[in-house]
C-alpha positions in Angstrom: 42.4 -125.5 -63.5 45.0 -127.1 -61.2 43.9 -129.5 -58.4 45.9 -131.2 -55.8 47.1 -131.4 -52.2 46.6 -128.1 -50.4 47.6 -129.4 -47.0 48.9 -132.7 -45.6 49.2 -133.9 -42.0 50.4 -136.9 -40.1 49.8 -138.7 -36.8 51.2 -141.7 -35.1 50.8 -142.6 -31.4 53.4 -141.9 -28.6 55.1 -145.3 -28.3 57.9 -147.0 -30.3 60.4 -149.7 -30.2 64.0 -149.7 -31.4 64.8 -152.1 -34.1 68.1 -153.1 -32.5 66.2 -154.2 -29.4 63.7 -156.2 -31.6 66.6 -157.8 -33.5 68.3 -158.9 -30.3 65.1 -160.2 -28.8 64.4 -162.3 -32.0 68.1 -163.4 -32.1 68.8 -161.7 -35.4 71.7 -159.6 -36.6 70.6 -156.0 -36.1 72.0 -155.0 -39.5 69.3 -157.3 -41.0 66.8 -154.8 -39.8 68.8 -151.6 -40.0 70.3 -152.1 -43.4 68.6 -155.1 -45.0 65.1 -153.9 -44.2 66.0 -150.2 -43.8 64.2 -149.5 -40.6 65.4 -147.8 -37.4 62.3 -147.6 -35.2 58.8 -148.8 -35.3 55.6 -147.2 -34.0 53.6 -149.2 -31.5 49.9 -148.6 -31.3 48.2 -148.6 -27.9 44.7 -150.0 -27.4 43.4 -146.4 -27.1 44.2 -145.7 -30.8 42.7 -147.3 -33.9 42.3 -146.3 -37.5 39.5 -143.9 -36.7 41.2 -142.0 -33.9 44.5 -141.8 -35.7 42.7 -140.3 -38.8 41.0 -137.8 -36.6 44.2 -136.8 -34.9 46.0 -136.4 -38.2 43.1 -134.3 -39.8 42.7 -132.1 -36.7 45.9 -130.2 -37.5 44.8 -129.0 -40.9 41.1 -128.3 -40.6 39.7 -124.9 -39.9 36.2 -124.1 -38.6 35.4 -123.0 -42.2 36.6 -126.3 -43.6 34.4 -128.2 -41.2 31.4 -126.2 -42.5 32.3 -126.5 -46.2 33.6 -130.1 -46.5 31.0 -132.2 -48.2 33.1 -135.3 -49.0 35.3 -137.5 -46.7 37.2 -140.4 -48.2 38.7 -142.8 -45.7 41.2 -145.3 -47.0 42.1 -148.2 -44.7 42.6 -151.9 -44.5 42.2 -151.7 -40.7 38.5 -150.9 -40.6 36.7 -151.1 -37.4 33.4 -152.4 -38.8 32.5 -154.7 -41.7 29.5 -152.5 -42.6 29.7 -149.0 -41.1 32.2 -146.6 -42.7 35.0 -145.3 -40.6 34.4 -142.0 -42.3 31.1 -141.7 -40.5 32.8 -141.8 -37.2 35.4 -139.3 -38.4 32.7 -136.9 -39.6 31.2 -136.8 -36.1 34.5 -136.6 -34.2 35.9 -133.8 -36.3 32.6 -131.8 -36.2 32.2 -131.8 -40.0 28.8 -130.6 -41.1 26.2 -133.3 -41.6 25.5 -132.6 -45.3 28.7 -134.5 -46.2 29.2 -137.8 -48.0 31.3 -140.3 -46.1 32.9 -143.4 -47.7 35.4 -146.0 -46.7 37.5 -147.7 -49.4 39.8 -150.7 -49.3 42.4 -152.2 -51.7 45.3 -153.1 -49.4 47.9 -150.3 -49.4 46.7 -148.8 -52.7 43.4 -147.3 -51.4 44.9 -144.0 -50.4 45.9 -143.3 -54.0 42.5 -144.2 -55.3 40.9 -141.9 -52.7 43.2 -139.1 -53.7 42.3 -139.5 -57.4 38.6 -139.6 -56.7 39.1 -136.3 -54.7 40.9 -134.8 -57.6 38.1 -135.7 -60.0 35.5 -134.4 -57.6 37.1 -131.0 -57.2 37.7 -130.6 -60.9 33.9 -130.9 -61.3 33.2 -128.8 -58.3 36.1 -126.2 -58.1 34.7 -124.5 -55.0 34.7 -127.7 -53.0 37.3 -129.3 -50.8 37.7 -133.0 -50.1 39.3 -134.6 -47.0 41.2 -137.8 -47.8 42.6 -139.9 -45.0 44.8 -143.0 -45.1 44.9 -144.7 -41.7 46.2 -148.1 -40.8 47.8 -150.4 -38.2 50.2 -152.9 -39.7 49.9 -156.2 -37.8 51.7 -159.4 -38.7 52.0 -161.0 -35.3 54.7 -161.3 -32.7 57.7 -163.4 -33.8 56.6 -163.6 -37.4 58.7 -162.9 -40.5 56.6 -159.7 -41.0 57.0 -158.4 -37.5 59.8 -156.1 -38.6 57.5 -154.4 -41.0 54.8 -153.5 -38.5 53.9 -149.9 -37.5 51.0 -147.6 -37.9 49.7 -144.1 -38.3 47.5 -141.8 -40.5 48.0 -139.3 -43.2 45.3 -136.6 -43.9 45.2 -134.6 -47.0 43.0 -131.7 -48.0 42.4 -131.6 -51.8 41.4 -128.4 -53.4 41.7 -126.3 -56.5 44.8 -124.1 -56.7 46.6 -126.2 -54.1 49.5 -124.8 -52.1 51.7 -128.0 -51.9 51.4 -130.1 -55.0 49.2 -130.4 -58.1 48.2 -133.8 -59.3 48.9 -134.5 -63.0 46.6 -136.5 -65.2 49.3 -138.9 -66.4 48.3 -141.9 -64.2 49.2 -145.4 -65.3 47.7 -148.3 -63.3 47.3 -152.1 -63.4 45.7 -154.9 -61.5 46.6 -158.6 -61.3 45.0 -161.0 -58.9 47.8 -162.6 -56.9 48.1 -163.9 -53.3 51.1 -162.0 -52.0 49.4 -160.5 -49.0 45.9 -160.9 -47.5 43.9 -160.9 -44.3 40.9 -163.1 -44.1 37.8 -161.6 -42.4 38.3 -163.9 -39.4 41.9 -162.9 -38.9 43.4 -160.0 -36.9 46.9 -160.3 -38.4 47.9 -160.2 -42.1 49.2 -163.2 -44.1 52.1 -162.5 -46.4 54.3 -164.4 -48.8 57.2 -162.0 -48.3 59.6 -162.8 -51.1 56.8 -163.2 -53.6 55.3 -159.9 -52.5 58.6 -158.1 -53.0 58.9 -159.5 -56.5 55.4 -158.5 -57.5 56.0 -155.0 -56.1 59.2 -154.7 -58.2 57.6 -156.1 -61.4 54.6 -153.7 -61.1 56.9 -150.7 -60.7 59.1 -151.6 -63.7 56.1 -152.4 -65.9 54.2 -149.2 -65.0 57.2 -147.0 -65.4 57.9 -148.4 -68.8 54.2 -147.9 -69.8 54.3 -144.4 -68.3 57.4 -143.5 -70.4 55.9 -145.0 -73.6 52.5 -143.2 -73.2 53.7 -139.8 -71.9 57.1 -139.4 -73.6 58.7 -138.4 -70.3 61.9 -140.0 -69.0 63.8 -140.1 -65.8 65.4 -136.7 -66.4 61.9 -135.1 -66.1 61.7 -135.9 -62.4 63.3 -134.3 -59.4 62.5 -137.2 -57.1 60.6 -140.5 -56.9 58.6 -141.5 -53.8 57.4 -145.0 -53.2 55.0 -147.0 -51.1 57.3 -148.1 -48.3 56.2 -151.0 -46.2 59.9 -151.0 -45.3 62.3 -148.4 -46.8 64.7 -150.8 -48.5 62.0 -151.9 -50.8 61.6 -148.5 -52.4 65.4 -148.2 -52.8 65.3 -151.5 -54.7 62.7 -150.1 -57.0 64.6 -146.9 -57.6 67.7 -148.9 -58.5 65.8 -150.6 -61.2 65.6 -147.4 -63.2 68.7 -145.5 -62.2 70.8 -146.9 -65.1 68.5 -144.7 -67.4 70.2 -141.6 -65.9 73.7 -140.2 -66.0 75.9 -140.4 -62.9 75.0 -136.9 -61.7 71.3 -137.5 -62.0 71.6 -140.9 -60.2 73.4 -139.2 -57.3 70.6 -136.5 -57.1 67.8 -139.1 -57.2 69.4 -141.2 -54.5 69.8 -138.1 -52.3 66.1 -137.2 -52.8 65.1 -140.8 -52.0 67.1 -140.6 -48.7 65.1 -137.5 -47.8 61.8 -139.3 -48.7 62.5 -142.2 -46.3 63.7 -140.4 -43.2 60.4 -140.4 -41.4 59.3 -143.9 -42.6 62.4 -145.3 -41.0 61.2 -144.2 -37.7 57.5 -145.0 -38.0 57.4 -148.3 -40.0 54.6 -149.5 -42.1 51.2 -147.8 -42.2 49.8 -149.5 -45.3 47.5 -147.0 -47.1 49.4 -144.0 -45.8 53.0 -145.2 -46.4 53.4 -143.6 -49.8 52.1 -140.3 -48.5 54.3 -140.3 -45.4 57.2 -140.8 -47.8 55.9 -137.7 -49.8 55.7 -135.7 -46.6 59.2 -136.8 -45.6 60.5 -135.6 -48.9 58.7 -132.2 -48.4 60.2 -131.9 -44.9 63.7 -133.1 -45.5 64.7 -132.3 -49.1 66.8 -129.1 -49.2 66.4 -128.1 -52.8 62.8 -128.7 -54.0 61.5 -125.7 -56.0 58.3 -124.8 -57.7 57.8 -126.7 -60.9 59.7 -129.8 -59.8 58.0 -133.0 -60.9 57.7 -135.8 -58.4 57.0 -139.4 -59.4 54.8 -141.4 -57.1 54.5 -145.2 -57.1 51.6 -146.7 -55.2 51.2 -150.4 -54.6 48.6 -152.5 -52.9 49.0 -156.2 -52.5 46.5 -158.5 -54.1 47.6 -156.6 -56.3 47.1 -153.1 -57.8 49.7 -150.5 -58.6 49.7 -147.0 -60.0 52.4 -144.5 -61.1 51.7 -140.8 -61.5 53.3 -137.4 -61.0 52.7 -134.2 -59.1 54.2 -130.7 -59.4 55.6 -128.9 -56.4 54.1 -125.5 -55.9 55.8 -122.2 -55.0 56.2 -121.6 -51.2 54.9 -125.1 -50.5 56.7 -125.0 -47.1 54.2 -122.4 -45.8 51.4 -124.9 -46.1 53.1 -127.7 -44.1 52.3 -128.2 -40.4 55.2 -126.6 -38.6 57.5 -129.0 -36.7 54.8 -131.7 -36.7 57.1 -134.8 -37.2 59.7 -133.5 -34.9 57.1 -133.1 -32.1 55.7 -136.5 -32.7 59.1 -138.3 -32.6 60.4 -136.3 -29.6 57.4 -136.9 -27.5 57.3 -140.7 -27.9 58.1 -143.2 -25.2 60.5 -146.1 -25.9 59.1 -149.5 -24.9 61.0 -152.5 -24.0 60.2 -155.6 -26.1 58.2 -157.1 -23.3 56.2 -153.9 -22.9 55.6 -153.8 -26.7 54.5 -157.4 -26.7 52.0 -156.7 -23.8 50.7 -153.7 -25.7 50.4 -155.6 -28.9 48.3 -158.3 -27.2 46.1 -155.7 -25.5 44.5 -154.3 -28.6 40.7 -154.0 -28.5 39.5 -157.2 -30.1 36.3 -159.3 -29.8 32.8 -158.5 -28.7 33.1 -158.3 -24.9 32.5 -155.0 -23.1 35.8 -153.4 -22.1 36.9 -150.1 -20.6 40.2 -148.7 -21.7 42.4 -146.3 -19.6 43.0 -143.3 -21.7 44.8 -141.2 -19.1 48.2 -142.0 -20.6 47.3 -141.2 -24.1 47.9 -137.5 -24.8 46.2 -137.5 -28.2 43.1 -135.4 -28.7 41.0 -138.3 -29.9 41.1 -141.6 -28.2 39.2 -144.9 -28.1 37.9 -145.6 -24.6 36.4 -149.0 -25.0 33.6 -151.2 -26.2 30.1 -151.1 -24.8 27.3 -153.3 -26.2 29.5 -153.9 -29.3 29.7 -150.1 -29.9 33.1 -148.5 -30.0 33.4 -145.6 -27.6 35.3 -142.6 -28.8 36.2 -139.5 -26.7 37.8 -136.1 -27.3 40.3 -134.8 -24.7 
């Protein structure tokens, strides 16, 4: 029995900044951001959106009334959780109207958690072929204004419906994974912005990819020629390109050109959204599905997942026939075309207006067109509404 991603959906709020504007404001050469980092635009998250509302807005586009009655497992991957105890998946279950006899769980391991959630969903469906699992990966990447990590901020959510006989991509059982306790990126429980050792984190990412790829080849017997494309966790898109270049010498010139073309397709959308932690790899997959011109049924896609701290995984998926029919039509085009560009001053004001602390606060949701919004905090309870 084949199990995998039957549907996939994305959401990011309706504000962004241009990376040239940010570079000029920070007195940097714009090419440092455009070429050196590989980013063009960056999503900005208004106070009326958080990990919960973004997840709900992403999932809304793919759930039918039947799904809401049948789903009995929701896996919510995030490192931007809204409560140190209560699962964000419980909020999600209520907002989406999913039947009450459902398990809801939140998982965390930096940017890797979305992959673990996806694999748990695969295993669950293999044991329960008539079931479907909703997996969401939702995050807001915050490093702080004027910090070295500011250029790799962003946010959004990816929602995936995992089923038997999926329409988009089956998940192979060839996973190779590893963990090493390192301090390349972390966020203490008292902090609202992440801490990062940027160069060290980049080095760990690269070493994890090379080691897992070598292990994968040794154990499975497959090589670079067995893959149509590779998609990467992309906190910034140049990082994935560096990883791909590590293994390109294993292919002939024609294959190298093809893999580079597929990689460009896989980072189109990430360039305009920025970092979304747990969802970054799966936005890259969605970008490949939307922008590659020659994917066909049976193509094998390699996926590299990485979460600082650190954990990595490499596995493959197989593209299904007529996968395009299961994608949400024009979703990314609509998201990008309906965004409002902010000045750097407006962005800084919005960044500092995020709902933090324990004081009661009412948020103005009239300018947020999303279906699900955060309207404030009352007696330390987050208030969510549906438009």
